[in-house]
N, C-alpha and C positions, 0 to 999 in steps of 0.2 A: 681143246676149247669148244664151247657150244657155238652153234650157228644162230644168227639173228637175221630176220628179214626186215627190210627197211623200205620206206617210201620217201622220196625226196623230190626237190625241184632244182633244176640247174639255173644258171645265170639268166637264161632267156625266159624262165617261167615254165618250161616244159617239165612234165612229170618223169621221174626216173625211179627205178627200184631194183632190188636184187637181194642177195644174201651175203653175209659177211661173218667171219669168225672173230669172236672177241670174248674177253673175260666176263663182261657184264654189259648192261645197257649203256652206262656212261662211256665205257671203252668203245662200244660199238658206235656211239654218236661221234666220238672223236675220229674214228677211222672213216666214217661216212663223210664227214666234213673234209677230211684229207683228200677225198676223191674230187673235191671241188664242187660238191652239190650241197644243198641245204636239207637236212632230214626233217620230215614232217611226222613220221611215225616209225617207231622201232619196236619190234616184238620178237619174242623168242621163236626160233625156227624149229623147235623140237616138238611141235604139235603132233607129229606123225607117230611118235612112240608112246603116246598115252600119258606122258608126264608133263604135257604142256601146261596144264592148269597149275601144277605145283611150281614149275619153273617160271611161268609168267607171273604168278603171284609173288614168288621170291624176287624176281627182277623188279616188279612194280613196287614191292616193299622197299627194296634198296633205293629205287629212284625216289620214292616218297620220302624216305629218310633223308636223302641228300637235299630234296626240295625243302623239307621242313627245317633242316639245319640252315640252309641258305636263307629261308624266310626269316628265321629267328635272328640270324646274324644281321640281315638287312634291317630288321626292326631296331635292333640294338645300335646299328650304325647311324640310323636316321639323322640325329642332330649332334652326335658326339664329335669331339675334336681330338686330334692326336698331335701332341707337340704344340698345342695352341693354334693349329691351322685348321681352317674350314675349307669345304669344297665350294669354290667360288664359280661365278659364271664363266670366268676365263678358263678354269679347269675343264668345265663341260664343253666349252667352245673348242679347246685344243683336242679333247678326246674325240669330238665329232669330226673335226677336220682330219685328224690322223687316221681315224677308223675309216673314213670315206676313202682316203688315199690308199690305205692298205687293201681294202676290199676291191677297189678299182684295179689294183695291181694284180689281183687274182689270188690273194692269200685266203686260206680258209678262216672262218670266224675264230676258231680256237687259237690258231697261230697268231692272228692279229691281236687277240687279247694278250697273249704271251709277250709279244713285242711291246705293247703299250705298258704292261705291268713292269717290264724290265727298264723302260726308259723314263717312267714317271719319277719325280723327285718328292712327291707328297705321299706320306704314309697313309693319310686318310683316303686319297684317291686310289692308291695301290690296294688297300683293303676292299674298297668298293668294287674295283675291277676284278679282284680275285673272287669275290662273292658272285659277281655276274658270270665269270668264267665257269665257276662251279655249276651254276644253273644251266649254262649252255652245254656243258659236258653231260649233264643229266638229261639232255634232250629237249629242254625248254627253248622256245624261240627267244630272240633277243628282246622283242617288245615286252614279253612277260617279265624278263629279268630287269628291264628298265622300270617297269611299273612298281617294283619293290622299293624304288627310291623316288617317291613322288615329288619331294622338295627339290631334287636335283634335276629330274626329268619330268616336266609337267605333261598333262594329257596331250598337248599339241605334239610334243616330241615322240611320245610312245605311239600315238596313232599314226604319225608319219612313218615311223619305222615299221609298224605293222603293215601298212599299205605297201611299203617297199618289199617286205617279205612275201606278201601274197602275189604281187606282180612280178617278182623276180628281179626287181630293179633297186635292190637295197643300196648299192654303192651310189647310184645317182641320187637317190632320196637323201642319203646321208650328206651328200655334197650340197643339196638344196638346203638342208637344215643348217649346215655350217655357214652357208652364205647368209641365211636369214639371221642367225645369231650374230654374225659379224656386223651386219647392218644395224641390229639393235644395240650392239656394244658401241659402235661408232656414234649412234644417236645419243646414247647416254653420256658418252665422253664429251660430245659437243655441247650438250646442255650444261654439264658440270663445268666445263671450261668457261662457258659464257657467264655462269653465275658466280664463279669463284672470286673474281676481282671485285665486283660490287659487294659481295658479302664480306670480304675482308675489309673493304673501305668502310662499310657501315659499322662493322664490329669495332674498328679502330676509333671511329667517330664517337660511338657510344661509350667506349672506355675513356676517351679524352673528356667527354662531357661529365661522366661520373666522377672522374678524378678532380675536375675543377669544382664541382658542386660539393663534394664531400671532403676535400682536403685543402684546396687553395682558398675558396671563399670563406669558410668558417674562420680561418686565421686572420682574415681582413675585417671580420665583423666588429671586433673590439676596436680596431683603428677607426672605423667609420663612426662608431658610437662616441669615441673620444673627441671627435671634431666639434661637438657641441652645436651643430646646426641640423636643421630638418633635412632628412635624406630625400633625394629625388625619388620619384615613383619607380624608375627602372632598378635603382639600387634596392629599394624596399622589396620589390618582387624577387630579385635575385637572392637576397638574404633570406626571405621567407621560404623560397623553394629549397635553398641549401639547408636551412635549419630543419625543414620537414623531412628531407631525405636522410640527413644525419641522425635524426631522432627516431624516425620510424622506418628505417631501412628494412628491418626484419618483417614488418607488416607488409611492406611493398613486395618483398620476395615471397611472402606467404600468399598474397593475393595473386601474384603471377603463377605460382605453383598450383593453386586451387583452380585458377582459370584454365591452365593447360590441361590439368587432370579432367576437369568438367568437359572441356571441349573434346578431348579424346574419348570420354565415355559417351558423349552425345553422338560423336561420329561413328561409334561402334553400333549404334542403333540403326535399324532399317530406315526410319523416317529421317534421322539425322544425316545419314550418308546420302540419301536421295536429295535432300534439301541442299546439302553442300555441293554435290556434284552438279546439280541443276544450276546453282548460283555461279559455279565456275564457268559454265558455258555461256552465261548471260552477261558477264563482266565486260565493260568497255575495253577494247583492245585485247585484254588478256583472255576474254571469252573466245574470240576468234582464234587466237593462238592455241588455246586448249582444244578447240574443235579440230584444228588441223593436226595436232599431236595425236589425239585419239583416233582420228580418221586414218592417219598414216599407219598407226599400229594395227587398226582393223584390217585395212586392205592388204597390208603386207602379210599378216597372219593368214587371212583367208586365201590370198593368192598362193602362198607357200603350201598350204594344206591341199588346195585343189590341184596345184601342180604336182604334188606328191601322190595323187591318186585317191585322196580321201573323198568320200561322198559329200555332196554339198550340204545336206542337212546336218551331218555330223561335223563338218567343217564350220558351219555357222554356230553350232553349239559350243565348240571349242573356242572360236573367235570371240564369242560373247563373254567368256570368262577371262579373256586376255586383254581387253581394252582398258580396264582400270577405271571405268565410269559407269555407274549403275543406270544412268539415264540412257546412255548409248547401248548398254547391255539389254535393257528392256526393248529398245528399238530393234536390235538385231533379232531378238527372240520373236518379236511381233512379225518382222519380215520373214523369219523362218516359217512361221505359221502360214503366211501367204504362199511361200514357195512350196510348202507341203501340199497346199490345195491346188497347185498347178500353175501358179503365177510365175512369171520370170523374176529373176532376182531384182532387176532394176525397177520393175513394176511394184514389187513388194516394198522396196526402199522408198519409192515415190509416195506411197500411201502413208508411210510413217511420218515423213516430214522432218526427221531428225538427222538426216544424212546430208552432207555437203553436196551442192549441185555437181561439182567435178566428179565426185564418187559415183553419183547416179548415172551421169552421162558416160563416163568411161566404162562403167559396168554394162551399160546398154551396148556400147560399141563392142566390148569383148564378147558379149553373148551373140551379137549379130555376126561377128566374124569367126566365132568358134575359138577365140584366143583369150578367154576370160582370165586365166591365171596370169598370163603375160601382161595384160592390160592393167590388172590390179597391182602387180608389182611395179609397173611403170608409174602408175598413179602414186604409189607410196614414195617412190623416188622424187617425184615432183613436189609432193607435200613436204617431204623432209627438207628439200631445198628451200621451200618457202618458210618453213619453221626456222631453219638456220639463219636466213636473212632477217627474219623478224626478231630473233634472239640477239643478233648483232646490233640491230637498231635500238632495241630495248637497252642493251648494255651501254651503248654510246649515250643514251639519254640519262641512265641512272648515275653514271660516274660524275658528270658535271652537276647533277642535282644534289648528290650527297656532298660534294665539295662546296656548293653554294649554301646549303643548309648549315654545314659546319662553319663556314666563314661568317654566316649571319649570326650564329650563336656566339662565336668568339667576339665578333664586333659588339654584340649586346653586352657581353661580359666586360669588355674593355670600356665601353661607354658607361656602364653602371659603376665601374671603379673610378673613372676619371671625373664624372660629374660632381660627386661630393668634394673631391679635391679642389676643383675649380670654384665651387661655391664657398668653400672654406677660405680660399685665397681672396675672394671678393669681400667676405666679411672682415678679414684681417685688414685689408686696405681701407 
C-alpha cells in the first residue's frame, strides 16, 4: 500500500505529523484519527519517486469525487423527510450532547460518528450523520461537514465547532454548545407551557360564542318575533349580530384570510418587519417582556460564542442574526462598528441606547474583570428568570380575564333572551 504524509493536531492543540500506509486519502484520514489526533493535511508520500504529481492528482480526484457526492447528497437531504419525520432541534441537541461525551471520552471522530449512527432511531438523522461521516473520512473538518446542513446547524454552531477545532478543544466546545441548546430548549418549553392554557381557554370561548350566535340564537329569533311586542335593545343587538354572522360567515372568513395574508406579506418587507419589531419593543408591559427575551437570547449567544473562542467581531455578526428582532440586530451591528474602531463593547452598547442597562453594566463588569463570557451567560440566566416570572404573572392575569369576558357575554345572551319574555308576560297581565 502507498505511504501518506500527514499533519495533525492533538487534543491539546499541539502539532503532530508523520507517515502512514493506507489505500487512499480517505483510508489514511481514518487511520490518522484512530491515533487520537485530528488530521489537518494528508498528502501522498510518494513524491520521491517522481510519480507524486500523478498520485497526488489521483488522490485529490478521489477526494474531490467523495466531497462532490457528499455535497450533492447533503443538498438533496436539505428539507427531505423520510418516513414523515424531520430533523428537529431535539435531534440536533441529542447529537451535540452525545458527540461531546464521546469526544471527551477520547474516541476518534470517525468512531464517534459510527456509534451515533448505530444508536439513532431516525432514518433522516442517520442519513445526515452518514453523509457527514463520509466527509470526515475524506479529510474534511467537522465544521465544513456541518456547513452543508445550514438549516440544522446554523452559523453559530459551525463557527463554534471551527473554533474548537483550531484550539484543540473540540470536546469542551461541543459541551458548551449542548448547554446552550438545552437552555434555549428549556426557554421555548417554558414559554409554550405558559401560553398553552390561555390559548386553549380563548379557543374554547370563541367556539362557544360562535356556536351560540350561529346555532342557538337563530332558532330563538322566530319565537321572539311571535311575541308581538317590541324587542328590547339588547335582544335586537343580539339578533342582528347573529343574523349577520349566519348570513355573511363566508365574507367574514374571507376578510380574515385576506387580512392574515396581507399582514404576512407586509411583514416580509424590510419596512414592515422594522415597523413591527419596533412596535413590539414599545408596547406597554409586553414591550419590556420582549426586550428581556431578545436581550437574553443576545447575551447567551454572544457569551457562548466568546467562551468557545470565536473572535468578538465575528461573534457579534452571528449574534445579530440570532436575536430575531431587526431593531436589535441593527443596534448590534452599530455596536460592532464601534468595537471595530477600538471602543470597548459596553461603550459601543451605551452609544446605541437600544440595550438594557443590565446588559451594558454586566458587559462592563465582564470586560473589567476579564470574564466577559461568564458574565454574559450569568446575565442571560438572570433575564430568563425575570421572563419566566413575567410570563407566569401574565398567565395568571389572562385566565381570569378570559373567564370574566366569557361570563359577561353569556350574561348578555341570557339577559337578551329573558327581557322579551318578561315584557311579554307584562303585556299579557
